[in-house]
N, C-alpha and C positions, 0 to 999 in steps of 0.2 A: 501493500500500500505505499509506502513512504517512496518508493521509485514511480509508482503511479501518481504519485501525485503532485511529482516534478515534473509531468509531461502533460499537466490537465492542460488543456488550451486557454482555460477560463480559471484564474486563479484570485477569486475576491479576498478582500481581507475581512477577517471575522475579528468584531471585538465582542469581546467578553465581559460580561459587568458582572463586579461581583461586589455587593457592599458586603462591610464587614464589621459585625459586632462582638466583642469578644467571645470568639467559639474555642472551644478545648484546641491547645496548641495540634495536637495531634492530628485533629481533622482540619484544621484549616492548612496542616501543611500539607495532607494527604490531597487536600484540592487543588493546591495551586502546583504541587507534581502532576496531578493528573493534566494539568493543560502543559506543563513543561514536555511530559512524555507523548504529546500528540503526534502521529505522524504526520498529519498535516500542517508544513511551517508560516500559513500566512496568517499570523493569527498577534492581537496582542490581548494584555490580560488589564483590563481598567478596573482597578480598585479604588474602592471607596472607603475608609475607614470611619465609624458612625463617633466617633471619641469611645475609642476602645480602651484597655488599660496599657501599662506600659512594656509588657511582655509583649502585646498582639503586635503593637508600634513597631520594636526590634525586630520581628519576627518579619512584617511587610518589607521595612527598608532593608535587611536581609534580600529578602527575594528581588526587591529592584534594582540592587547593587549587580543582583546575578544575570539578569536580562534584560535588555533596554526595551524588548516587547513589554515587558510590564510597568505600569503606569499606577501610581499611590499618590491618592490624593488623604488627606487627614482634614476632616471636618472640624471647624475649633467647636461646634454645639452640636449634641444629637438632635437630628431630625428624624428619627427612624426611617423603617426602611421604603418609602415609597421616595421621601425626599434623598436618601443616600443613594438609592439606584438613580434617581436625574443626576446627581453628580457624578455617579461612573459613567452614566450616558453621555454628559457634557464633555469627557476627554476621550470619548468615541471617534475614529476616523474611518471606520471600516464601511463598506457598502450593507454588512449586514451586523446586527448582535444577536448573540447569543448570552442566555441567562445561566448562571450558576450560582448556587448558595453558597456560605462560607464553608459548609460542614458537607458538602456533596461531592460527587467524585464521577468525571465524565470518562467514559469509556474510552480508550488511546486512539480508535478509530473516529470518533464522532467527529470532528469536525472533518476528517478524507471524506465520511460517508455524505455530509452536508454539502462538501465542494463538488463532489461525485455528481449528485443528483443538480445543483446549480448549472453544470456543463450541460446537462441533459435539458432540462429547464431554466435557462438563464431568468426567465422572466418571473419567477417563483420571489412571492412576495412575505408569504410563510411556512416554514417546514417544520414539523413535528416527529419525534421518535417515539420507538417504545421506551419503557423506562423498568426498571426493578430497586430494591432497596437492599439495604446493608444494615445486618444485625450487628447487636453488642457484639460481636464475635469478627466484623466484617463479613462474615458470610451472605450471599447474595440469595434474595429470599423473594418471595411475592412478586412474580413476573407480573407486566401489564402488557398483553398485544391488545393493541388498541387498533379500532375500525380506523378507515380515512375518513377525512372531513363528513362531520354529520352534526349540522348546523343544531339543530333539534335537540341531540343528545348534547352538545356542547351548555346550553340553556340549561340544562339539568344537572350537569356537573363539568369540572373545569379537568375534563379529561386528557386534553393534548396536552397539558403542562411542560413536563420535560421529556427530553431536550426540547426547547423551542428557541427556534430562529426565527427573525424580523429583520424585515428592510428598515434600515436606519433612516430612509429618507420620510417613511410612512410613518415612522414611531415620532420623528418629529414634528412631524406634520400635524400630529392629533394630539400632541401637547406633552407626549412621555409618561411617567406615571405621575398619577392623581392622587396629591396629599388628602387624607382622610380616607383612603382606603387600605390600609395597611391591614398585612395579612391575606387579602385578595386583589393587591395591587394590580398582580398578573393578571386575573381572571378580567378585572376591569380593562386593562390595556387590550388584550385580545379580543375581548367585547368589541371594544373600538375599534381594531383595526379591522377586524374582517368586516366589518361595514363598508371600508375602502376597496376592498380586493376579495376577489374569487379565486386567487390563485396560490393555493393552500394547498401542500403538498405533505405526505405522511412518508417516512422512512421505517417499513417494518422491520427494524433492529432495535436490540436495548442498546438504547447507547448513553445513557444516565443513571446513576445509581443514588436513589436518596439513602441519606443516612437517618434509620429510624430509631429515633430515641424521645425521652417522653417530652421535650420541650421542642421537638421538630414538626412541623406542619405534617411531616409523612408518616411520625407516630401518633400522632391523635389531634385531630383538626379541633377538639373541644377545648384543649389545652388553651386555644386563643380565640375565644367567645367572640373578638370584637370583629375577627376577619368573616367570621358567619356575617354578621352584622352588614359588614363592609359590602359583602358577595350578595345578599339581597338588595342591598341599596344598588350596586353596579347592573345587576339584571333589571331591576325596576327602571332605571334609566334609559338601559338599550331598547326596553319593548316601547317606551314613550318614543323615541327617537326613532323607531322605525315604524312608530304610528300602530303600534300593536301594543295597546295599552292591557297590561294585568290585574284583575281586581286584587288578588293575592298571590302569596306565595307559601304552598305548604313545605314543611319540612320534616325530616325523619327525626322522632324523638331520639332514636340508638343510633344515626346515621350524620353526623354533621358536615354539610359541604355536599349533600344532594338534596336538590328543589324540583319541587312540582311547580310549573308556572299555570296560575287559573286566570286564563284569558277575559275581558268583559265580552260578552257576548253584543254585538252591537244591534242585532237585530233576531227578533225570535221566528223566524221563519218557518214554514211548515217543514216535518220530517216525515216521510213515508217509510215507515217499517216494513221490509218485505218478507212474508215467511211463505214458504214452500213447504208442504206438507200431504203427507200421507197414511190413512190409518193412523194406529197408536194414541187413539183420541187423550188417553191418560197424559201421554207427556205433551202433546199441545196445550190439554188443559190446564196443565202445571205452568207451561210457558208462559199462556196467554195470562194468568191469574196473577203471576210473578210481575208481569208486565204492566195491567192495569192497576193493580195495587199499590204498586211501589214507585213505577215512573212520577217525576215531578216536573218534566219540561211538558210546559203549556200548551204545546202545538205540534202536536201529531197525527197521525192516521195508521193503521194498521193494514195491509195488503195481504191477504190469505189466499193463496192460490193452492187450491187441493186438487193435489197431482192422482186424481181414479181413486181415492176411498172408497172403499165398500162396505166396512165394516157398522153395523148399526150403530155401535155406541158413538164411532167417531163423528157420524155425521150428526148425531143427536147433541154430542158438545161444541161442533161447530153452530148449529142452529141459536144454542143456548146463547154463546157469547155474540151471535148477531143480533137475540133480543138485549142482553144487556148493553152493550154498547155499541148502538144502531149508529152513531155519528161517527165513531171512530175507526169501527171494523166492516171492514168491506171484504168479501169471499168470493173468487171466481174460478170456476174449473177447468181443469186443462187436462184431460184425460189421455194423454199419449205418454208413449215408454220416456222412462225418466232420463231428462237433460237440464241438468241444472243451469247450463247456461242461458237454453233455450226457455226455459220458465221464467227466471228472474226478467231476461231482458222482455218476454211478454209484462210481468208486473210492472215494469216502468213505464210503458206506455199506459197503465191505468192509474198510475201514480201521481199526485199532485204535487208534491213537495219539492223543495228547491233543495234538501237534502235526501238521499237516498240512504238508506241503514238495511243493509242485507243481514239477516237474523237466521238460526237455523231453529226448528219447532223444538229442538232438544235441548235449549238453555232455560238457566232460571234467573232472573235479573237478584245480584246482591246491593251493588251502589245505587239508590234511590234517583241520585243524580248524574246516572250514566250518559244520557243524553245530553243533558247540557255540557258534560267534559268534554264529548264527542263534536259537539258543534262549536265549542271555543276553539278546538283544532281547526277543523274542517271551515270554515268561514274564512281561515287564513288562505289567500292565493297562494301561497309556496306550499301547501298540503294537497296532497292526492287521497289516500286512501289512511282511515285512520281505525287503528283496532284497539282491540283490550286485552287482558289478562283474565284467562278461563283459566278455569280451576276442574276437575274430575272432581266426581262427589266426595270423593275418600280426601280430600282438599290437598291434593297434589295438583302441581302446575299441568294443563292442557297444551297451552297456548303462552307463546310471550314474546310474539313476533316471530317472522318466517324466516329462515337462514338456508340460503341459497345455496347448492351444489350438498347439501348433506345428503348421505343416501342416495345420491346422484342427481337428483334434479334439489328438493328441497327439505326442510324439516322444520320440527316447531322448536323453537328455542326454550333451553330450560326443562325440556318435559320430565314429569316426574320428581321436580324439586319439590319440596314442600312450601307450603301457601306462603308461610313466614319468613322463608329463604332472602337474602338480600341478592342473590344471584352472583353472577361472576362480576367482580368490580362494582357491586351497587346497581347493577343492570335490571333486576328485577323491581326494584324502588324506583326509579326514575323514570324520564320519559325518554324514547329513544328512536333514533332513524333506523327502519328496517327495509331490507329491499322489498319486503309483501308482509302482508298479514291476512289470516283466516276471514274468508267470508261467512263464517258462523258467527261473525259478530264485526261487522265491517261499516265505515259510513266514508261519504265523499258528496261533494258537491254534483247534483243533476249536471252541470254543464261538464264537469270535468270526465263523466261518467261517457256522456255523449258524442264527446270530443273524440276520444280513446275508443269509440265503436262498441262498448258493451263490453260482455261478456262473448266470448271466442265460442260459437255452438258446435266446434268441432272439439270441443274438449267438453264432452257430456258429465264427467264425476269429478275428473281428477285434475288439478292443477291450474283449474280456470280462474281461480281468484288469483294465483302467482301472476298468471298471463295477464291479469286484468293489472293489478299493481305495477308491472312491469311497463307495461305500456303506457301507464301515468306518469312513471320515474322519466323515460322517454321523449314526454312531453316536457317535461322540466319541473314536474312536481314530486314532492319527497313525501315517504309516508312515513309512519309514526305508530307507537304501539304505547297504550297510557295505563300504568299502573293503577291508575283508580277508577278506571272502566272495569268493574271485576263482575264474573258471571259464572255459574256453573254448567259444564257441557256434558251432557252424556253423548260422549262421540257417536257420529255414525249411526245411533239406534237406526233411523228411517228406514236408509237404504242398505243396510248389513254391511259384510263384510266382504272383501273380497277374497271370495272362497269356492269359486268356481272358473272353469278353464275359461269360459267366455268372459268371465270379469275381468280376469288376468291378462287376458289378451287384447280386453279395451282399456285395462292400466297402462299396460306397456306400451302400445299405441299412440296414447296422452304424453307420456313420460318421452317417447321420441318424439313428438311435435314440439315440447317444451326444449328437448336437448336441441333441435335443428334452430328452434328460432332464436333460443335465448344462452346458445350453447356457452359463449365465451364468459357472459357476465356469471354462469353458474357456476363455471370452473373458480371464479374469484368473487364472491362477495363483496362489494365498498363498505358493506356495513359489518363485516367481521374480519377477524385476523387471518391471513393465512397460515400463521403457524398454530389454528386451533381446529378442533377434529371435523372432518365430513363425514367420523364414521358415527359418532354420537350426537346426540344433543345437549351435551353436559357442558359445553366451553371446555372440556378437557385440551390439554397440548397435545397437537397434532406428531405424531411417532413416525 
């Protein structure tokens, strides 16, 4: 790598900013030595000391005298981390800045990987890498293998974090680090920076090692509660700047640093809930009872498509619900061989809502404000499909977003995890972008559904929801899964299992269609790390 670095056509100067305030000597030396060990040589280390003790000053002067690329400024008064970071930024002359905490460590190839990416993408304005942590023994633990840039995931948690590299011109343009956001100054910076550019790149390699100890952000976010307040203020202001105001921010009592943004609903437009059904009257009755008794959204209709029910009890239950809810429930018969896509496309022609909510007949509503939560997201022009967190009756996860490539085409995120599990690096308790969500509970704007041509009717049973979501992604809409939209799901009760030669043949045909149409994306889901398994749905490491 050192030899390759010397032959790179483009060798930008990278300014590493390191604010310092009384770190343990061994940690400080390790941080600086990790910069000196970089195989890419065009760097400068811009250190600002925020009035540390004499021993720290001695160490910093020692290193400044050792290498001219190390610059040190000693502040005359303590200004905390945002002010100290700005003082370091003032020293920087590089085209890019990288951020390094005074007790963390860079991998020796970190800047080489950044420079290598910039030779392929010289227009990049922001680059981030994967990361892990160092325990008290210096052992590497807890690797975090990240997705590519997912803007809505970022609004729920500062997942890009380290290593973060940013174009200095833009950082200066937006005013650098803002005072008053200490502890979340990096989060606030990146929220503002990503409003100025979409040229954001991810290096899927562990290039940064956090030092995990009691007083570090890596060790315990709640050790610095002011950071949580600053993050919430930064998020609120970001949404105001983007003209997507939020009503409130929900936090997890045991997981500081994870935020669920609840957007203000600008208009309670009608929602059409579309439910295909066939027989199994008790299952349908439970679904409709939970829907009509728990739902608090004021403006919805239910479009029930009866796909050839012939059980007397089922027909009686449908008739009873038509009597109970004559204003909100409409039932249409469509006695054709089961074709999920065709049934739902027909239902849309009968629906009057601005929002379409596709729902299985074997679900039960848990969260009363489930529709409000979905409308909050679906009203945003940038959003395509909105999904929820579905549980099996035994309170394990059935669906928490769809990951492409798992099992060959697609699989459900975190399947069989306990319902109270946080998931992979808080994935189950945060809002996240996924390439697809299940149509067992999926909302979208009617306009975007029609724009992409609705469900593909050649996909009669499987993967029609995945295909629809990918078409929405293709026209520039992002798909999200919401942890606070919660339902029970008795999966595949109506249509049964893939347990006959005919069904298995049809399933294989539909899988082939997806692979031919979306093959490249199925090989690497941008919302999932290439280092995580495609054989399992548990976010385990790929071997």
